[in-house]
C-alpha positions as CSV (number, residue, x, y, z in Angstrom):
1,M,88.5,23.7,70.3
2,M,90.6,26.0,68.4
3,R,93.6,27.9,69.9
4,N,93.7,31.7,69.1
5,S,97.1,32.7,68.0
6,A,96.4,36.5,68.2
7,I,94.0,38.7,70.1
8,S,92.7,42.4,69.4
9,P,92.3,44.9,72.0
10,E,89.1,46.8,72.5
11,F,89.0,49.7,75.0
12,V,85.6,50.0,76.8
13,E,84.4,51.7,79.9
14,L,82.3,48.7,80.9
15,I,83.1,45.1,80.1
16,P,80.1,43.9,77.8
17,E,78.2,40.7,78.7
18,D,78.7,39.2,75.4
19,L,82.3,38.8,74.9
20,R,83.6,38.0,71.3
21,S,86.4,35.4,71.1
22,G,89.7,36.7,70.2
23,V,89.2,40.3,71.7
24,L,90.7,41.5,75.0
25,Y,88.3,44.1,76.5
26,I,90.1,46.7,78.5
27,S,88.5,49.1,81.0
28,R,91.0,51.7,82.1
29,K,88.4,53.2,84.3
30,Y,87.8,49.9,86.2
31,K,91.5,48.7,85.9
32,T,90.5,45.4,84.3
33,A,91.0,43.3,81.1
34,V,88.5,40.4,80.2
35,H,88.6,38.0,77.3
36,R,87.4,34.6,76.5
37,C,89.9,31.9,77.2
38,L,92.1,31.7,74.2
39,C,92.1,27.9,73.9
40,G,88.7,28.1,72.6
41,C,86.8,26.7,75.7
42,G,84.8,29.9,75.9
43,R,85.5,30.6,79.7
44,K,85.5,34.2,80.9
45,V,89.1,35.2,81.9
46,V,89.3,38.2,84.3
47,T,92.7,39.9,84.7
48,P,92.8,42.8,87.2
49,L,95.2,45.6,86.3
50,S,97.3,46.7,89.3
51,A,100.7,46.8,90.5
52,T,100.4,43.4,91.9
53,D,98.3,41.7,89.6
54,W,98.7,42.1,85.7
55,Q,100.4,45.0,83.8
56,L,99.1,46.0,80.4
57,T,101.3,47.8,77.9
58,V,100.0,49.6,74.8
59,R,102.6,50.3,72.2
60,G,101.6,51.5,68.7
61,G,98.1,50.0,69.0
62,K,99.3,46.6,70.2
63,I,98.9,45.2,73.6
64,S,101.0,43.1,75.9
65,L,99.8,41.6,79.1
66,Y,102.3,40.5,81.9
67,P,102.6,38.0,83.6
68,S,101.2,34.9,81.8
69,I,97.7,33.8,82.1
70,G,97.4,30.5,83.7
71,N,93.8,29.2,83.8
72,W,94.4,26.7,86.6
73,S,90.8,26.6,88.0
74,S,89.3,25.9,84.6
75,P,89.0,22.3,83.1
76,C,91.2,23.5,80.1
77,R,94.2,24.5,82.4
78,S,95.6,26.6,79.4
79,H,98.6,28.8,79.9
80,Y,99.6,31.6,77.5
81,W,101.2,35.1,77.3
82,I,99.8,37.9,75.4
83,D,102.7,39.9,73.7
84,N,102.0,42.6,71.0
85,N,98.7,41.1,70.2
86,T,100.2,37.6,69.6
87,V,99.2,34.8,71.8
88,E,102.4,32.6,73.0
89,W,101.3,29.2,74.3
90,S,103.2,27.4,77.2
91,T,104.8,24.2,76.4
92,D,104.9,22.8,79.7
93,D,102.2,21.4,82.0
94,W,102.0,22.7,85.5
95,T,101.3,20.1,88.2
96,D,98.9,21.1,91.1
97,S,101.8,21.5,93.4
98,R,103.5,23.9,91.1
99,V,100.2,25.9,90.8
100,A,100.1,26.0,94.5
101,A,103.7,27.1,95.1
102,S,103.1,29.9,92.5
103,R,99.9,31.0,94.4
104,R,101.9,31.2,97.6
105,F,104.6,33.3,96.0
106,D,102.2,35.8,94.5
107,K,100.5,36.1,97.8
108,A,103.8,36.7,99.7
109,A,104.7,39.2,96.9
110,K,101.4,41.1,97.3
111,D,101.8,41.0,101.2
112,N,105.2,42.4,100.9
113,F,104.2,45.2,98.4
114,Y,101.4,46.4,100.5
115,S,103.1,46.0,103.9
116,R,105.6,48.6,102.6
117,G,102.8,51.2,101.9
118,Q,103.6,51.1,98.1
119,P,101.4,53.4,95.9
120,N,99.3,51.4,93.4
121,R,101.1,52.6,90.2
122,A,99.3,53.0,87.0
123,P,98.4,49.4,85.4
124,V,98.2,50.5,81.9
125,T,101.3,52.0,80.3
126,T,101.0,53.8,76.9
127,A,104.5,54.0,75.0
128,S,105.7,55.5,72.0
129,A,108.9,55.0,70.2
130,D,110.2,58.2,71.7
131,N,109.9,57.2,75.2
132,L,110.6,53.5,75.2
133,K,113.3,52.5,77.6
134,P,114.6,48.9,78.1
135,Q,113.1,47.3,81.1
136,P,115.5,45.7,83.5
137,S,115.1,42.1,83.7
138,V,114.2,40.5,87.2
139,S,115.3,37.0,87.9
140,W,113.1,34.7,90.1
141,W,115.9,34.8,92.6
142,G,115.8,38.5,92.7
143,L,112.0,38.6,93.4
144,I,112.3,36.0,96.1
145,K,115.1,37.9,97.8
146,E,113.0,41.1,97.6
147,I,110.1,39.3,99.2
148,F,112.1,38.4,102.3
149,N,114.1,41.5,102.7
């Protein structure tokens, strides 16, 4: 298996059945991005785009997807980020207990978000050099405090 170091965006209305390796298919209409696992195993990876799932940023034709993609249910258990069309690979292995804790954290964050009646903001952001503003960094501790407040 050959790991990808880059990915190309392709904007589509419907996700095609035959997915090419190294391409992130993005459906703005259906708020979904799909690609073949970038480790080379070929598994289909679906990332829903929403305020509580993944956010996609498009800048100058390059895409970033946040947060990272952890394929914990796949045999490859690959973990990577997509940033400006570049694939950044995680260097640490996640234990099953760490994956379970992360899933509990994500569920609590979603429950908290929707219990507050938050609107589902646009999952795809297109930015130009004129309107880019630095994003405030949020610590894990800050996120945990937000969940329980």
